[in-house]
FITIVO-903270 format. One record per residue (C-alpha): x, y, z. Coordinates in steps of 0.25 Angstrom, whole numbers, plus 5000, padded with zeros to 4 digits. Last residue first. Layout:
! residues N
XYZ;...
***
This chain:
! residues 632
496848215154;497648315161;498548295174;499048375187;499848315198;501048295189;501548405198;500748455210;499448505203;498648615198;497348605190;496648675179;497148825176;496648865163;497249005157;496949085144;497649205138;497949345137;499049445138;500149345136;500949265146;502349275147;503049215159;504449295158;504549285175;504949415178;504049485166;502949425173;501649365165;500749275170;499549175169;499949105183;499748975190;499948965206;500648895218;500548935232;501348945245;502348855243;503448805255;504048685250;504048735235;504548885237;505648825244;505848715233;505848825222;506948915230;506549035236;507349165232;507749245246;507349385242;508649485244;508549545231;507049565231;506149475221;505649535209;506149425201;506349295207;505349185205;505749045207;505748955195;504648835196;505348715188;505748645201;504448625206;503948545193;502948585184;501948505179;501048585169;499748515164;499048535152;497548575146;497848635132;498248745126;499448765136;500448875142;501848855149;501748845164;502948915168;503548895182;503548985194;504249015209;503749105219;504449145232;504549285233;503249375232;502449255238;503449235251;502749115256;503049025243;502549045227;502348935217;501948975202;501548905190;501549015177;500748995166;500949025150;499749065143;498648985134;498348905148;498048765150;498248715163;498448605173;499648635181;500648555190;501748595201;502948535205;503548415213;502348425222;503248375233;503848505236;502348565237;502648615252;501548695255;501548855260;501448935273;500949035280;499549075273;499148935271;499948895260;499448835244;499148965238;498348915224;498348955210;497849045200;498749175194;498549275183;499849355183;500149475176;501449545179;501849665171;502849635160;502049665149;501749795154;500549865154;499549745155;498249675151;498149545154;497149455148;496649325156;495849205152;495349095163;495048955167;495448905179;495048765183;494048645179;492748695184;493148855183;493748915196;493249045202;492049065196;491449145184;490749055173;491449055160;490948905156;492648865157;492648935172;493049065175;493949145182;493549245194;494949315199;495149245215;496149365217;496049525211;497149585221;498249545211;497749635202;496749685190;495849575186;494549595176;493649475174;493049455160;492049365155;492649335140;491749195140;493049115143;493149195156;494249305156;495249365165;495649505162;497049595164;497849685173;498549575183;499549615191;499349485198;498049385196;497349285205;496749155206;496849075220;496548935221;496248895236;497148785243;496648655247;497548565259;497348435260;498648405251;498548525242;497248545235;497048655227;495548715229;494748795219;493448715222;493048735207;494048615204;495348645193;496148525198;496848585211;498148525217;498048375209;497748435195;496848345186;496548365173;495348325161;495648395149;494748505143;495648605142;496048615127;496248755124;495548845113;494248845120;495148915131;495249045121;496649075117;497049235117;497149285103;498349295093;498149355078;498149305066;496649275065;496649195079;497849135084;497549095098;498449105109;499449025117;500549065128;501849015127;502449155130;503349185120;503349075109;501749105109;500848995105;499748985095;498248935095;497548935083;497249035070;498449035061;499449145058;499549185072;501249165073;501449225085;502449345087;501649475087;500449435097;501349345105;502249465108;501049555111;500549445120;502049425126;501849595128;502849655119;504049765121;504649785106;505949765102;506149835089;506549795074;505049785070;504749695082;505649615091;504749585104;505149625117;504449545131;504749635144;505349725152;506649635157;506849595142;506249495134;506649465118;505449425108;505849415093;504649465084;505649505074;507149455075;507649485060;506849585059;507549675069;507749675084;509049665089;509349605104;508449615117;509349725124;510149795113;508949775104;508149855116;509049965116;509149975102;510149905091;510750015082;510349995068;510749925055;509849915043;508449925043;508049785043;509049775056;510449755057;510649775072;511749875078;512449875094;513249985097;514749955099;515350085094;514250185094;514950305096;515950245083;517250245084;517250095088;516650055077;516049915081;514649955080;514049815086;513149725078;511749665078;511049575068;509549575066;509649575053;510949525046;510649455033;509549555029;510649645031;511549745037;512849755033;514049775043;513949845057;515449895056;515050035063;515450105052;514950015042;513550025049;513650185048;513950185033;512950075028;511950125037;511850255029;511850195016;510850095020;509850205024;510050295011;509150275003;508650384994;507650464998;506150484995;504850584996;505850694993;505950835002;504850795010;505850835021;504950715030;505850615017;507050665024;506750645039;505950495035;507350455029;508150515043;507050435052;507250295042;508750325044;508650325059;510050375065;510650285075;511950255065;512150385059;512850475069;513650365074;514050315059;514450445056;515350465070;515950325065;516450375051;516950495057;517750415066;518150315055;518850465049;519250385034;518050425027;518450415013;518650485001;520250475005;520550645004;519250715005;518350605013;518850645026;518650775024;517250755019;516950685030;517450785040;516650905036;515350805035;515550755049;515750925054;514450945046;513650845052;514250875067;513651015065;512350975057;512150895070;512450735069;511250615069;511950575056;512250695047;513250615038;512650485036;511350545033;512050635021;512850505017;511650425017;510750535008;511950534999;511950374997;510450394995;510750484984;511750384978;510650274981;509850354970;508550414974;508850564977;508250634990;509650644996;510150694984;511350674975;511750744961;512950814967;513350684973;513550624958;513350464957;513850354963;513350234956;512950094964;512950144978;513850104989;514050185003;514950165014;515050305017;516350315013;516150235000;515050344997;516150464998;517250384991;516250364979;515850494979;517150544979;517750454967;516750514960;516850654961;518450644960;518250584946;517250684943;518050794946;519250734941;520250674949;521850734952;521950664966;522250754975;521550884968;520250814962;520250704973;520250814983;519250894979;518350774976;518650734991;518150864996;516850874990;516350724991;515850765004;514950875001;514350814988;513950694997;513350795007;512650864996;512550974985;511650934973;512050964960;511051004948;511351054934;512350954931;513450934920;514351034920;514051064935;515150984941;514950974957;515550994969;514650994981;514751064995;513951055008;513851155019;513151145033;512051225039;511651195054;510351165061;509951065050;508451045045;507850915053;507750785048;508550735059;509350635049;509150705037;509650845041;508950955032;509951065029;510551195032;511451275023;512751265015;512751225002;514151224992;514151184978;515551184971;515651194956;516151124945;516051144929;517151254928;517151404927;515751424930;515151534923;513751534929;512951464941;511651454944;511251384958;509951294962;509751244976;508951144982;509051094997;507751044999;507351165008;507351254997;508151334987;509551324993;510451464992;511151514980;512551524977;513651544965;514951534968;516151594959;517651584969;518151494959;518251364968;519551274966;519251154957;520651184952;520051154937;518651144936;518751294946;517551294955;516351384956;515551374968;513951344969;513451384982;512151344990;511651415003;510651385010;509251445010;508351325009;508851205017;509851115012;509250955010;509650865018;511150865016;510850925003;510951024993;510051024981;510451054967;510451154956;511451204947;511151304936;512151344925;513551404919;514851334916;515951414910;516851354898;517051494893;517251554905;516351664910;517051784914;516851794930;515951894941;515751804954;514551784963;513851704952;512451714959;511251624959;511051694972;511151844976;512351904982;512151954998;513251845002;514251904995;514751854980;515951764979;517151834970;518251794981;517851674989;517951655004;516851775010;515751754998;515651605006;515351665019;514051695016;513551625002;512051575007;512051655019;510851745016;509651655017;510351545026;510551665037;512051695040;513151645050;513151495050;513051485034;513851575033;515051485042;514651365033;514851445020;516151505025;516751365029;516251315017;516851415007;518051405014;518351265014;517951274999;518951374996;520051295004;519451154997;519451234983;520951274984;521651164990;521851115004;
***
């Protein structure tokens, strides 16, 4: 270790110790005076030459100003200018001391009769933390080596600190001039952090509030080194990086690089930018985000994130990282860690905006790079193209809506084609509300299950329904008159109101085809037919003796015109969701041989994934056996 290294190490250790042991308005030089002969004691006044010395014929005198930044050092922090021998680069022992003038980190020091143009600045104190936005809870020490011959200002920052040991090494070990060593050290530090700039600038000229890409590089390095770490961890990391850079100008410690990457990869850089602007010390800051990302993503082996690969997902391949194998996605804002919903549903970025996915708790839509839980109607409202007025269908539910002035609305009966003649061999929509199977007649029922909403006629008259007990809900004929049945079947509009989209909502119409003790054998029907028109998908259901367990269903698509749905028995699916683990699941054949009822429902059920929209219109015209229905 050379003389300048030995002396500076003692100065740094002593100044840090003094900062922890004394208050800020009296400790700016405490400790420093104990290590260098001729340095004034801590009671001497500011801006003082601390030794008596005959002026040299080529001496340097003047005033130097600047800012001391990690984030900006706080008022009362110490700033010391050390004279350096121009040939040996040893500390001469002469110092000029002052304090940071304000919370912008600004300082000004007058010096006189320096024996060389080179000086070392040492700043010690508390600072503003860019990542947390708060003031630091412990002081730090930063250095800057500068040529004062052609400048009236010199800043002290993280870049000047990191280059210091490397510059000394290049001068002593490789016999470079000061200017050569400084230029090389600055290029090497940028490369060590995977930062590229067009034209490098002197580190003493940089500021985190500057406008150049070099200023952005300084801010990026400051943010990278701080990460989400405490001041103690930051100070240790700073010392380790400076030591690693000293001999070859690169960070060779792969664990150290992984630790830096781990500390910054989950930090919200937009929040960091806001923190800095909220200090109200500047209205702008340089772009730094891409430079921060360039470092940690290269350490993780993620590669480039650009418009060409937005939506791509990769894992952190660095085995030294605490986040090894964590998944990241390329988004409009660069690489970011996938959140919990993305790990379940897949990445959500601009590349798959409005993509839908199903989870156990509902429907999710990719919006603004975040998976949002939506109801079927909310999905349709956002995803459907309503550029032209008229009917439009949903790719999620198959439901029909009206596009009116760019928004989706419920259909009106007038928009359907339902005036056709029809036949149905079990019930043909007559007002007697009886279904005839053989010589036996069965009463039609109309009810709701866990349904919170309203049913309307086409005149807007409303009937609220609230529970399963509200049987025989009043429906309306096509003239808007109240009746159990209309002249041509059951016609109603509905609105579902619910807290959770997956709440069961069921409006059912159908027949109980049993005498209370046994059902009928419908095997020879071959299946079931329905004459209908509906803006919503429907479900056909058959059920056996144990209503809660013996159920099967089949989907019926929405239709804008009166049509026939023919469904074979083998196309029905037995429902198993919610059954006890020891329940005996019936076969379709068994259900059909002892069928207790058949119904058609408007329904939303999480277990069946049959998504009816929040509102719609339904016309049930007739029921029949397979191929027993027709529309003329």
